[in-house]
N, C-alpha and C positions, 0 to 999 in steps of 0.2 A: 121297584127293586133296583138297586144299583148294579150297573154292569160290572163293576170292579169288586164284586163280592163272590166268594167261593159258593158254588151251588151245592147244597147238601144232597148227596145221592143216597147215603146211608150213614147212620151214626149211632153210637151207643156210649153209655158210661160204664166203665169197668169197675165193679166192686165198690167198696166204701172205704175211703181214707187209705187207698193204696197208692204207692209211689212207683213211677216209671222213669226210665232214662233212655239214653240214645240207643243202647243195644237191645232194648226190650221189644223191638218190632222187627218182623221179618215177613216177606211175602214170597211164596213159592208153591208149586204143586207138590206139597209135602206127602200126600197120600198116593202119589204116582198114578193118578187117574187117567192120564194121557189125553185129557180133554183140552189142555192148554189153558185152563182156568186156574188162577192162583188162589191160594188160601192165605188168610191173614193169621200169623202166629204172634201171640203177645205173651210175654212173661213179665211178672211184677216182682218187686222187692219183697212182697209178702209171700212169695213162693207159688203163686197161682199161674198155671199155664193154660192158655185158652187158644182155641183154633176156630176161626170164623170163616164161613162161606156165604157172603151177603147175597140175598135174593129179594130185593125190594120189589113190590108190585108196581109202585110208581116212585119217582125220585122224591127224596125227603122222608120216606117212611122210616119209622124206628125199627129197632131190632125185633125179629120174630124168633120164637123159640127154636125153629129148625135152622136158623142161621148159625147158632152156636153148635159146632160139630163136637167139641170136646172141651171140658173144663176139669182140671185135676190140680190138686194141691201137692206140691213136691216137698213141702216142709222147710226148704232152705231158700234163701233169696236167689232169684234168678238175675244174673248180671247180664247175660247175653244169650240170644238164640240165633242159630244159623242152620241153613239147610244145604246139604251137599252129599257127595258119595263117600260116606264115612265108614261103610262096612265092606270088608273084603269079600270077594267072591260074587259080588253083585254090583251093578251099576245103577241100582235104584237109589232114590233120594231118601236120606234119613235126617232126623232132627237132632242137632247137637245143642245141649243146654249146659251153660256154664254157671256153676255155683261158686261160692267163695273158696271152697276146698275140694271141689269135686267137678269132674266133667262127665256128663252122661250122654249117651247116644241112644235115641229111641227110633223104633219103626212105627209109623202111623198107618193104620189100616182101617178100612171100613167094611162093615157087613151089610149086605143088601137087606133092607127091612121089608117085612110082609104086610105092615099096617101103615096107616096114614102118618104115623110119627116120623117116617123116613128112615134113613140108614143109621146104623150105630157105628161109632168110631171108638177105637181104643189105641193105647200106646203100649209098646212092648220094649222093655229095656234090653238092648243088644249087648252093651258093655259099658263099663264105667272106669274112670281113673281117679283114684284118690290123690290129691295134690299135697305136696309137702310144704308148699308156700301159698300164701293168699293170692288169689287170682285178681287181675284187674280187667283184662279184655282178651279177645282172641281173634285170630284170622285163620283162613283156610285156603287151600289151593293145591294144585299138582306140583308140590315141591320137588325140585330136582328134575322136572320134566316127565314125571310118571304119567302113564296113560290110564284112563278109566277109573281113577280114584282120587280122592282128596285127602290131604294130610292136614293136621290141625297144629297151630302154634299158639300157645298161651303165654301172655306177658304177666308176670307177677308184680306185686306192689314194690318189691325190692329190686326190680330190673333184670329178672332172669327170664329168658325165652325158653320155654319147655315145648319140645316138638314131639308129636305122637304120630306114629305110622299106624293109624287106625287102632287096632286092639292092643298095640304094644307101645311102650315108651321108647323114644329114639335117643335123645340127648337133651342137655340143657346148657345154655350159654348165658353169661352175664354181659350186659351191654356196658361198654366202657364209659366212665364218667357219669354214671347214672345218679339221679337225685329223686325225681318223681316220674311216674309213668305217663306216657302220652298216647295219642291215638296210634293204632298199628294196622297196617294193611300189607297185602302181598301182590307183587306184580309178576304175572306169569310170563310176560314177554322178556323181562330181564332176569327172572328167577331170583328175585331179591325181596327183602322185607324193608318197608319204609315206615319210619316213625318220626316224631318230633320230640327232641330231648328237652331237658330243663334249660339248656343254653339257648332255647328259642331258635333252633336250627333244624332243618329237615335232614335226616340221615338215612342212608341206604346201605344195607348189608346183604351181600350175596349169600345165597343158601350154601353154596360150596365152601365159602370161607367160614360160615358158621359150623359146617359139618367137620372141617379139619382143624378148627380152633381148639384151644385148651378146654377140657371138659369142666363144667361148673363145679362138679364134686371134688375136683382136685385143686381148688383154690387155696387150700390150707397147706399144700405141699411146698417144698423148697423151690427156689428159683431154678435150680438145675433140673429138678423133676418136671417143672412146668415146661421148660424148653424141650425136654425129651418127649413129652407126651403130646405136644401139638403146637400149632402156631398161635401167635397172639391175634385176637380178634381185631381186624382192621376194617374201617369204614370204606365203602366203595366211593361215595360222593357225599358232600355236605353243602347245604345252602342255608345261609343265615336269613331268616325272614323277620327277625326282630320282635316277634310276639308269639304268644302261646297259641297252639292250634286246637280247634274244637273237634275236627274230624279230618280224615284223609280218605280219598277214594281214587282207585285206579280205573280208568276207562279205556277200553279198546274195542270200538265198534267195528273196526276193520283191522286187518293184519298189518297194514302199512303204518298207521299212526296209533301211538299209545300215549296217553296223557295221565299225569298225576295231579289231582286236584286237592288243594289244601285250603281249608276254611279257617282263617285266623279270627282273632277277636275284632280286628278293624279292617282287614283286607282279605281278598279272595284271590288265590294264586292258581295258575295252571302251569305245570312244569313238564319238560320233556323227560325222556327216559334217563338221560344223563344228568339231570338236576338243573338244567338251564331253564330260565323263566320263559315260557311261551307268551303269557300275558298275565296281568294282574288287574284287579279292580278294587279301588278304595271304596269302602262301604260307609255311608253316613248314618248307619244304625248299628245296633248290637245284634249280630246274628245268633241263632240258636241251633240250626241244623241245615243240612243241604244234601242234595243228591243230583249228580249229572245223569242225563239221559240222551238218547239219540235225537239228533236234529234232522229236520226234513231238508235243510240246506247242506249241500255237500261241503265238507271241510270245516264245519262248525259243530259245536256241542252246546246243547241246552242244559241249563242248570236251574234247579229249584232251590231257593235260599229262603228259609224261614227266619223271622226275627222276633224280638221281644215286644214289638209293637203290634203283634197279632197279624202280621202281614206275611204274604208269600210272594216273593218276586221271581219272575221268570227271566233269565238272562240267556241271550245267544252270544256266546263268548263274553264280551264285556258290555254288550248293548242290552239295556233293560227293555224287554219286549212286552211285559205285562206285569201288573201288580194286582193282587187280590186280597181281600180281607177275610181272615179266618175268625171263628168264634173263640179261639183259644191260642195260647202260645205253644207252638209245636216244639217238641224235643227230639222228634224223629219223623222223617218223611220218606215215603217209598212211592214208586209208580208200579201199578199192578194191572193185570187183565182180569176183569171180573164180569161174569155173565155176558160174554160176547161184547163187552165194552172195554176197548183198549185205552190205556193211558189214564186210568183212574188214579187220582192223587190220594194216598192214604197217609193221614197225619195222626200223631199221638201226642197228647199233652202229659205233663208230669203228674197230673191228678187223675188220669185215666180216661180222658175224653178221646175216643177213637172215632175218626170221621173219614168217610170216603166221599170225595167231592170232585167236581169238574169245573172247568173255567167257561167263561162266556155267558151266554144268556139263552133262555128258551125262545123259540120263534113266537112272535106275536101274531095273533089272529085278528087283531084290530085293523080295520081298514078305514082310513080317513074319508069322511063324506066329501062329495064334490062341493066346491064353493061357487055360489052363484056369481057370475060376472056382473060387475056394476061399475058405474063411472067413478073415477077417482077425483075426490075433492082436494086439490092441491093446497088450497088456502087453509083448510082444516088440518091437513097433515103438517103444514108449515108451522101453524100455531102450536100443535102438539109437540113437534120437534123442538121448538124454542123453549117450551115449558120443561121438557125433559132435560134439555141441556142446562137450563137454569138450576134444576134439582141436582144434576150431577156436579155442577160447578160448586154449589153450596155444600154438597157432601164432601167433596175433595178439599174444600177450604177449611172445614172444621171437622177434622178427623179426631175423634175421641175414642180412647180405649174403653173408658167406663161410660155407661149410659147416663144421659143427663136427667132423664125423667125418673123421679123417685116413686112414682105412683105404682109401677109394676115391678119394683125391685124385690128380689127374694129375701134380702136381708138389709136392714137399715141400721146404721150406726149414727147416733147423735151425741154431741158433747155440749154440756151446759156448764159455763164458767160462773162461779159464785160472784155476785156483785160486790161482796165485801171480802176483805182480806181475812185470813184465818186469825181467830183470837189468840191461839197459841201456834206459833210458827212451827212448821214441819221441816224446816231446812236442816239438812245434815251434811257434814263435811264441806261446808262452804268456805271458799277462800277469800270472801269479801271481808274487809276489815271495818265493818260498820257495827254500830251498837246493836241494832236489831235488823235481822234479815227477814222480810215478810215472805209469806207464801200464800197461794190462793188455791182453793179447792176446785177441781174439775170433776164433774159427774158424767160418766160415759154410759150410755144405754144402748144395748144391742137388741133389736126386735127382729125376730125371724118369722117369715111366713111359710117356710118350707122346712124340711129336715136338713139341718146344717151339721155336717160331720166334722169333728176335730177343729172347732173354731179357735183361732189364736188372735189375740188383740195386741197390737204394738202401738205405743204412744211415743211420738217423736216431737221434740222441741229443739230449736237451734241452740247449740252451745254459744255462750256459757250458761244458758238456762238448763235446768235439770228437773227430773221428776222423781218422786219417791219410789215409783215402780213403773217400769216401762214395758213389761211383758206379762200377759195374762193368758192362761190356758183354761178353756172351759170343756165341760162334757158336751156330748152331742145335744144340739138344740132341737126341740120338737116344734112342729108348726104352731104359730100364734103364741110362742113363748118369748121371754126376754131375760136378759142378764144385765146387771148394773154393777159398775165398779166405781170407786171413788179414789182419787189420787190428788197429790198436791204438786204444784210447780213453784220453783224458787230459783234465785240467781246463785249459781255455784261458783263461776269463775269471776275473777277480779277485773272485769271489763263489761261494758254495756253491750247487750246483744244487738245484732243488726235487724232482727225481726221479732215482733211480739206475736207470733202465730205458732200454732201447734197443729199436729196432724194425727188422726187416729186411723188405723188401718186394720181391718179384720180379714183374715184369710181363712177360707173354709172349703170343704169339698161337698159337692152334691151327692146324693145317693148313687147317681150314675158314674161317679168318679171324676167328674169335671171340676177342676179347681176354680174358685171364684174369689174376688176381692171386693170389699166394700170399704169406703173411706169417707171421712169428713174432716173439715178444718175447724179450728176454734181460735178466737182472738183473746189474747191475754190483756189484763188491764195495765195501764201505764203506771199505776201505783205500785206495781210489783218491783219496779227498778228505780223509782224515784219518789220523792215526797216534797210537799210544799216547802218553800224557803223564801228568804228575803230577796227581792229582785236585785239584780246587779246593774249599775248604770254603765260601766265600762266593759267592753268586750272586744276581742280581736276579730271576730267574724260576725257579720251581720247579713241577714237576708230580709227582703221585703216581698210579701205576697199580696198582689192586688186582687180585689174582688169586684163584682158588679152589684153588691148589696151593701147597705150600711153595716158598720161593725156591730157585732153582737157582744153583749156583756159576758165576761168570763164567768159570772155567777150562773149563767144559763148553760154555756157549753162545757164548762169545767167545774161542775158542782162538787166533784170529789176532791178538788184541790183548793177551793175557795169557800170559806165559811160565810154564811149569809150576813153575819154581823160586820164583816170586814168590807165595808163599801169602798175603801181606798184601793182594793185589789180588783175592782171591776174592770179596769183597763190595763192592768199590768200584773204579771204573775211570774213567780220564780219557781224553778224546778231544780232540786238538789238530787243528783244521781247518787246511788249507793256507793259508786266507785270514787266519789269525791268531787267530780266536776259539776258545774252549775250552768243552767241555761235560763234565759229570761225571755218572756213573751209579752209583747206590747200591742195594744190595739189603738189605732189613731182615733182621736175624737172628732176630727174635722174631715178626714178623707176615708176612703174605703180600703184601708190597708192594715196589714198586720206585720209586725217585725219580730223576727226570731234572732237572738244574738247569744253567742257563747264564746268561750276562750278556745274551744276545740271544734274543728269543722265537723267531725263525725257526730258530735253530740246534737247538732242541729237537726239531724235526720228524723229521729223518732218523734221529736216535738212538732216538727213541720208536718209529718205524716198524720199525727194524731189531730193536729189542728184542722187540716183539710178534711179528714174523715168525719170529725164531729160537726164541722160546718155543713158538709153535705147531708149528714143525717138530720141536722136541725132544720134545714130548708126543705128537705124531703117530707118531714112531718107537717110542714106548713103548705104542702102541695105547690111548692115553688120549683118549677122545672127548668128555669133559665139561669139558675145560679152557676157561676163559673169562676175559677181561679186562674190568674195569669201571673207571669213573671217577666218583668222588663229590665231587670238588673243585669249585671255581668255574671257569667258562669265562673265560679271560683276555681279555675283550672290550676293556677299556680299552687295554691294550698293543696289541691288534689294531687298534684304531681309530687309534692313533698311526702305525702303518705305513700305513694307508689314507690318512691326512692327508699323510704324507710323499710318497707316490706322487702324490696329487692336486696337491700344490704343484708338483711337477716337471712335471706335465702343463700346469698354468697357466703355468709359466715357459716351456715349449716353445711354447705359443701366443703368448706375449708376444714371444719371440725371432723367431718367424715373422712377426709383424706389423712388428717393427722392421726385419728384413731386407727385407721388401717395400718399406717406406718408403725405406730407404737405396738399394735397387736402382732405384727410380723416380727418386730424386735423382741417382744416378750416371748414368743414361741421359739425364736432362735436361741435365746438365753436358756430357756427351759430345756431344749435339746442338749445344749452343752453341759448343763448341770446333770442331766440324767445320764449322759455318757460318763461323766466323772464318777457318779455314784455307783454305776454298774461295773466300773473298772476294778479288777481284782487287786491291782496294785494302787493304793490310794495316792492321789496327786493333789497338790494345793489347788484351792478353788480360784485363786487369783481374783478375788473380790467379785466373782460372778454372782454370789448371793446378794451383795450390796447393789449390784447393777440390776438384778431382778427386782429387788424391793423398790428401787427408784423408778424403774419402768412401770411397775404395778401402780405406784402412786400417780405417775403421769397419766396412765390409762384411766384411773378413777377420776382424776381432776378433769381430764378432757371429756369424759362421759357426763360429769356433772355440768360442765360448761355447755355441752351440746344439748343436754336436757333443758337447761335454763334458756338457751337460745331458741329451742323448739317452743317453749311456753311463750316467749316474747314474740315469736313469729306468728303463733296462733292469735295473740292479742292484736298484732299489727294487721293480720288478715281480716279479723273481725272489724277493726276500725276502717280498713279499706273498703269492705263490703258496705258499711254504713255510709261512707262518703260516696260510694258508687251509686247506691240507692238515691242519695240526695241529688247527685248530678243528673241521673236519669229523670227524676221528678222535675228538676228545674228545666231541663231541655224540653220535656213534654209540655210543661206549662208555657214555656217561651215560644215553642213552635206550634202549640195547639195540636199535638199529635193525636191520632186516633188510637183506639185500643190495640189494634193489630200492629201499629207502628211502635207503640210502647212495648209490646211483647218482643218485637225484633230488637229494640234497644236493650231489654233485659237479657235476652239470649246472647247478645253481643258482649255486654259488659259483665255479666254474671253467669259465665258458663259452667263454673265449678262450684260444687257444694263444699269441697275440701281442697286444700292446697297441699301439693306434695312436691318433692324434689324432682320426680320423674316428669310430672306434668304440672306446670305452675300457671298462675293467673296471668302473668305478663305475656308469655308467648302465645297463650290461647286467645287472649283478648286482641293481641296484635294481629294474629291471623284472621280473626273475625272482622276486625275493622278494615284490614287490607282487602278482604273479599268485598265488603260493601263499597269501598272506594273504587274498586275495579269493576263493579257491576252497576248497582242502582245509583251510585253517586259519582260515576265516572264522568269525565269531561269530554272524552273523545273515544273513538274506536281503538286507538292505540293502547289506552289503558285497559280496555276490555280484553285485548289480545295478550296481555301480560299473564304469565302463568305463575301461580303461587307455589311455594315449596310444599311438598307433601309430607315433610317430616318436621315435627315440632321439637325444638330443642331450646335449652335455656340460653337467652341472649347474653352478650357481654355487658350491656348497659341498657338503660331505659330511654335513651335519646330517640330511637326510632319510634317507640310506642308513644311517647309524648308528642312527637311531631305528627303522628297519624291521628291522635285524638284531637289535636288542635285543627288539623286539616279537616277532620270529620265535622267538627262544629262549624267551621267556615263554610263547608259545602252545604250544610243544612241552612245556614244563614243566607246563602245565595239562592235558595229556592229548591235545593235537592229534596227528594222525597224517598223515604225508606220503603222498599218493596223487595220481596223475595221472588218476584216473577222472573222467569227466564226469557221473557220477550224483551229483547234489547231495544226495539223500536219504542215500546211503551215506556221503558225506563228513560230513554233519552228525551222523549216528549215530555215526561213529567219534570225532568230537570230544566229543559229549555223553557217550559211554561213559567217557571219561577224566575227566569231571567238570569240563569247561571252563565257567567262569562268566564273566559279563560283567565286564570290567575297565575302570574309567574311564580314559580316555586321559591325563588330567592326573595321576592317581595313578601311572600307569605311567611317565610321563616322569620323575616325581620319584624313584621308588624301585621296584625290582623285585627280588623274592626268588625264588630257584629252590629248590624242595624238595630237601632233602638237602645243602644248601650253607650254610655259615656266612657266605658273602660276599654282597654285594648288587651290583646292577647300576645304579648311578646313571648318568644320561645324561651328566653333565659332571663327575663327581667322580672321586676316586682309588679304584681297586679295591683291596680288602684283599688283603694278601699272605698266603699260606698259611704257618702257623707250626708245624704239627705235624711231628714228626720220625718217620721210618719206624722 
């Protein structure tokens, strides 16, 4: 059993479908037994009043019939119960019950029983007050410093304080600036009422000021009559806390110090008598109730704070001393003395779960047996320690949120992509200007092995791809049941996507309330975005991929693009994208090479990726494990930089359009105000062409908005092309340097950190920061670079020169033997760099000319990159 779980001493469930709130719980010796033992008084919104005196035989026992002293239905909802000296002529305790339109005071008494059923208890109505206004809450105390009796103050829903001197009504006062009622309490030390107004500020009103202020019944009189009948109600002090309060409590455990505790929605305040903050505590949860109580340490106060996470936290001033788990969300908490047990925590939930609990744990009677002494085998311990360290290192290296093993998953989601395109296209609202826009069917199956509550399926594909329906909501799934949905994927935007992959994600709840997620990925066919076409001989961009196996006929690896009768296309293949561009794929007849060429750099990516994937699948089926692809050409950085510049120019244009729109909007509103002033003027004046100016400004705003929208669409297309080119550069670098899977993951995290590009956080500044970090850590040349600090704030740069320089330097460091690693061990990083023979490179020489080993091309910073001329 957990140490941080409240120990159930006694508990019960009150009624059926009854509701309770903050004021429905009170603990006191209501029957004046003189034994010092408290009774638990509970009232409900259904009108039931119950009084308990728990006597469990052992901790954790349920309610016994004799524990319930009294249960009576009062027929009206009970808003609050309090115990005090409410009857004149006696200092005995009586029970005050607040209804919506009535205040009743009862005497609780018991008759000694002669049989085993115990004593009999009954309540007697001493007096009642019918209220003219709907009540909200009440407080009590020795108002005005009276001795031996308590007076009652009731706050109505419209902001009136109604004061009762026991059996008689005293007066009523309206709170100034009232909107909604807040918690109310009384401080006997300062003789004042403290509440929290709708202005989110704590306000204190002196009782004497209330007594001599204007009577509430005279509010309809004239101003002169008001001044003659009393003073205006003035506040004693005000403190702005900036949030609504849940409860207020005044604590005075000794005569020297008195504190006002205020529980807000996000903070917990302790105030002095004059409204100054003694201390405050920011809460990282949503509180539901609290109560301060006496601390064993002098000068401090303990506080119990319940929250909506079913937790009860114990604070000593602002220090968290203990946290305990409750079986319910408490709406009211009290500390009572029950059956010679002091400090019992009494909690009540909104549905009637009443529990008496204590903290800590029961003493354990278990005694550990003696361990026989034996010689220590240090070699065995050494081997075990190394094994454990290896397991820990592997676990910290691959930290996954979702479990990898599907064997024991509660819910499995699978996606099956149809091998053929849809006979009738399901594309809707597509922007592609092609004759036919194909679509492909995806069948998604959800299999549940347990009860899955409220399962929701979300299907995501990367824009400009789209699905016919991306959200599905199912009824609760029973064990060993399944659900199947069918949808279609098609190209919606007028540009080629950077990825042909989709993701299915199912979110559901377990019966215990724990939320879980299951997901799977699916791969879309290349035929979805392109179709076979006549190969093109000339192209602006060419790439050559080397392999260690003889070239494979395209009839084998691209059967969906080559017809068996077309033997002439066994070594050359053309791809026509739906967006209009064309890419050609060639296989060498004499060497183990493949060439991909196109007029656009970004169009090379998907064909290159599809080629490598299909080659790997082909050789995997033939049980060939040593197949590998390499790249020995030059990285097309200059063309890549042109795409970066194009994207950055569109970002600058978007920023300019935003500024112009803001200026024209300010101008438009200013003209509107001028026109409105003219129209409201009683003496008409000429408009002086303000209407013409308003119409012209309106047209400018519309034209700017259209231009900004068009620029946004262009920027989305530019970012999609940039992502495709970035994927291509990452693949070429990984093939060129023969990077491992972990190093490729670091490359992808560096160059593709964002799924979407925004003005607040753009691709350029994010990638620049990531590359700068790698250049100063694992790819650093000296300790001086490692000591440099990076800016903690990302902002849009003025140009892309720094980014292009860092990318070029990044490739050069890799060419000189640098190794990508996220390890924080600087010695390991430097050893990895020095092992590759990285020597110091002058920055000026680097900017002028950079040569990558194995390449005939150079990397000038501002020159034209050489084109590859070798034929496959």
